[in-house]
N, C-alpha and C positions, 0 to 999 in steps of 0.2 A: 254693673254690667261690664262685660268685656267685649270689645269689638274692634273694627278697623275702618278707617276712612278709605273710600274707594271712589275714583273718578270713572264715570261710565261714558264711553264714546257713543257715536251715533248708531253703531251696530249692537249696542248693549254689552260690550266687552270692557273689562277694566283697562285703563290706560294710565300708566305712571306719569307720562309727560303732561297729561291734562291735570293730574294731581299737583305737579310741581307749579303749574300756572293757574292755580285755583282762583286767584284774584280776578282773572278775566273769564273764568269758566265755573264760577261758583255754583251755578244751577245744576252742574253735572255731579256734584259731590254728594255721596250717600254714606250713611253710617250703617255698616252691617254688624249687627249684634250676634255673637255666637256663644255667649256664656252668661249665666246669672250667678253672681258671687254673693250677693246679700239681698235679703228681702225683709223689709220692716224690722230691721235690727237683728235679723237672724243670719248668722254666718253659714253659707251653703258650701263653702270650699271643701269640706270633708265629705260631701255627698259624691257618689259616682257621677261621671259626666252625663250618662243617659238620664239620670234623675234631675240634674240641673237643667238639662235641655228640655225635659218635660215640663218643669216648673216655668221655664222661660216662656214656652209657648202658651201655657195655661194662665199665667199671671200677668204678663206684660201686654198691655193694649197699646198698639202703635197708632197714633193719630196724625203723624206727619209722614208724608210719602217719601221724604228723604231718609227716614230711618227704616231699615228692613231687618227682619230676623232671618239670618242665613240658615239654610237647610243643610243637612248632611246626607251623604250617600254611602251605603254599604255595598262595596264591590271589591273585586280582586285588584291588587296593585297594577297588574298588567292592563286590565280593562280601563282603569282610571287614567293611567299614563297615556294610553292610546287616545283616549278622548281629549285629554289635555293638549297633547301635541296636535291633534287634528284641528282643534279650535284655537291653536296658538295662544294658549293661556300660560301664565307664569309658572305654575306648578301646583303642588298638592300639599296640604297640611293634613296629616293623619294622626288620629288620637285613639288611645285605648278607651273603650266604652266605660270601663269600670274605674277609670283613673280619677284621682282627686286633683283639685286645682292647687298648684304649687307656684305662687307668684315669684317671678324673677329666676326661676330654675329651668335649665334645659335638661329635664329628666328623660328617662327612656320611655316615658308614657306618651310622648308625641314626637313626631318628626316633621321636618319641612323639606320637601324635595322639589328642586327646580328643574324644569324641563328646558334645558339650555339649547341654544342654537350653536352653530360653529362653522368656521371656515379657516383657511390659511391667511396669514398676514405677514407682511415684510417687517423685519426688525430693523429700525433705523437709529436706535440709540438706547440708552439706559440711564437710570439714576443710580449712582454708586451706593453700596450698602454692604451688609455682612455677606461674606462668601462671594463677593464680587459685585453684586448689584442688588438693589432693592426692588426695582420695577423695570420692565421692558417698555420701550416706546415703539408702537407698531402702527402700520398703515397699509394702504393698498394703492395700486397704480390706476390712475385715470389718464389713459394715453401715456405720455412720458412723465407725468407728474405723480410724485409720491404723496399721497394724502394721509395726514395723521388722523387716527381714530381713537387711540386709547393708550393709557399707561396701565400695564398689566402687572400686578404684583402677587396675585393669588395663584395657587396651584403648584407652589414650590416647597421643597424641603431643603435643608442645607446641602445635602448631597447633590440634588438636581441643580441647585443654583451653581455649585462649583462646576458641575459638568457642562452646563449651558455656557457659563462664563468662559470656560476654556476654549469653546468653539467660537466665541465672539471677540475676544480681546485683541486678536490680530487685525480686526476690521476697523479699529479706531481711526477717525478722521476729524479734521477741524471744522468741517462745514456741516450744518444741519441739512439733511436730505429732504425734509418735508416742506412742500411749497406753501402749506396753509398754516405755518407757525411763524411768529407767535400768535396765540389766540387773543383776540381783543374783546370778544363778547364775554361778559362776566357771568360766572355760574353762581347760583344761589348757595352752593356748598363750597365755593372756593376751590374747585377742582380744575379750573382752566389752566392750560399750560401757557402762561404769559411770558413776556420777555425776561422778567426777573427770575422766574423759576427755571427758564431755559439755561441760565448761567451755570446751574448745577448739573446739567445733563452732560453725558458723554455721547458724542455722535458716532455712528458707524456707517461704513459703506453698506448700502442696502443689498447685501448678498445672502443673508440668512432668512429663512422662512420658519414661522412657528404656526402650529395648529392651536387656535384659540377658541374656547367656548365662551358664550356670552348670553345674556338674557334677552336683549333686544337692541335694536338701533334706536337712538333718540332722534328727535326732530332736527337736532344740530348735526346729524351724521356722525355721532359718536357711539361707542359701545357702552352698554350698561352692565355692570357686574361681569367683567371679563375675567377669564381664568386660563392660564397656560396649561396645555395638554402635552405637547411634544414638539421637538424640532422636526421639520420636514426637509430632509436633505435630498429628497427626490423631486422637489419642486423648483422650477425656475422662477426667481423673484419677479421677473417681468411678466409672468403669466398670472400673477396674483391681482385680481380685480375684485370689486365689490360684487358679491353674489346677489342675484335678484331675490327679494323676499317674496316667497310664494304665498 
């Protein structure tokens, strides 16, 4: 079978933070099965998706409430995206009904679309890299304090990196502008911006603002899956605060 582990919160919605802390929230973990690849030594991967799904529902008997067979919905993309955003879900996986199963391949038979959130953030530094920088270090103001929230390296091509770098390089300063760095809480994935990693950073006067898309806020007040969209030269950095999550 093919499926995915999902942590469910009190409202019945998937929660990635709960999944990261599964050792203390193990009762919330469920395995959602969405495909049947083999049955009694018979390879099913060359059957169309709709046939594999039909076999999954007719052959597999689930005796554990932690294992669930996920359903699928046939609807227009606009209707699906509207529902996903209304319920603040992560996004959509869409598959062609007649497609075969191709392990390890990102074929055109399926897509993954994230319904990201977004707001402005102040750029307070960067990590050097090709075409000027590898990732931007961003945050928001809480009163007079600039709070670090993410290192953003997605959303760039070489040309846009050079363009953004040309607008930032004159802002270099020796002092870190973020009051909540270095991070002392360890991340399971080693992504924390600790004192050792800060030695490689280049700090900037917090005068530039970027529009950033992201998937969600974590419990540690950080951004998950952040992506650069554009510079916002119309925004006063001091006006950039954390937007309320509706």
